[in-house]
N, C-alpha and C positions, 0 to 999 in steps of 0.2 A: 913571496916577493915576482917583480917586474920590473922590470927592466929595460931598458931600451937608446940602442946604441945606431950612429947613424955613420956610415964607411964610409965617408964619400969618393977615398981613392980608390975601393974595391968594389963603389954603386954596389954594395949593401948595405941591411939594414939589420941589423942584429937582435931578439927578443932571447933572453935566457928569464928562466924559469924557474926559482925556486921558492923552501920555506913553507908559511902559510900565504894566500893571498886568498886578502879578501873580497869579499862582496863591491866591499869600495873601495880600496886598492882595486880591483879591475876598472871601474869607468871612470877614476882617475885617469889609471893605465887608455885608456879607449882616446879619454880630452887627450892627454899629450902626447898619440899617434898622429889623432891628426894633424894636427897643431902640429908635427914636424916632419908629415909629407903632405902640405897644403903646398906649399914650392915648389913638389917635383914632381917628379913625370914616375912613378913607380914600381912603370912599367917597362928600365927601365933600371931596377932596380934589382939584387935577390932580397928577397926573406928568409931569414934563414933562422928558427929559431932551437933551441938551446935546453931543455931539462934538464931539470934534477930533483931532485930527490924533493916534491914535493904536495898538497893537499890545499882542495879549494872550496870555499865554502861554500862556492853555487857552481856543480858540473851546467849549470844552464848558464850562466854568463861565461865562464871560459868555453862556452861551444862558441857562444856568440859576437866571440870577438874571434875566435877561428875565420867563424864565414864574412866580419869585415873586414877582415885581411883581402880572400877573396874579390869583396866588393870592391876594395879601392882601388885592385888594379896590377897586382901585381903581378908579371908569368912569373916569375919562380922562385918554387916557395917548397923552401926544405926543411926537416924536422932531422937534426943530429943523436940522434936517438939509441946508443947500440947496446943500452944494456933491453929497449923493447918498454919506452914506463908506459908512453901513454896509450898502451895496448896492452898494456895492467894495469891500470889503474886508475881511468879515464872511462865509463862506461860508455860503448855507442852501439847506436841498434845495426843492422845491416845494413840497411840504405847511408845509414851518418855515414860506414865504415867506411864503405865503394867511393863514396864520393870526396869522400876524404883522403883514401885512395890515387882516386883520381885524377886531384891537384895539389897534395905536398908530396913530393919526393921526400925520401925517407932514407934519410942516411946511416950508415953505420962509420965513417971515419969525415974530419973534415974533407981531408982530399977528394974526395969525390964530388965536393959542390963544384959548379959548370959557373 
């Protein structure tokens, strides 16, 4: 499941990832995300991704979603991942890992998000 919430009073967009995520669900999510951010300045919002135990049908599609977040213009991207779930379960080559770590702030606790 991919769930997106716009928290305007906090200048934050929060994405929760859990359970099983199908390719179809990822495509629907991208469409919904584009509609949500169409009329806002994403550079003024934090994007907070909160993964819990999930499996995805296509890692390629998941990577495509992550790249789209960067392209949309978020300046502050956070991954709230205290159990290191993403790097333990999603296969990234060394180039992808380096880019990911440069663009995304990986935090263990909510209070670390600025």
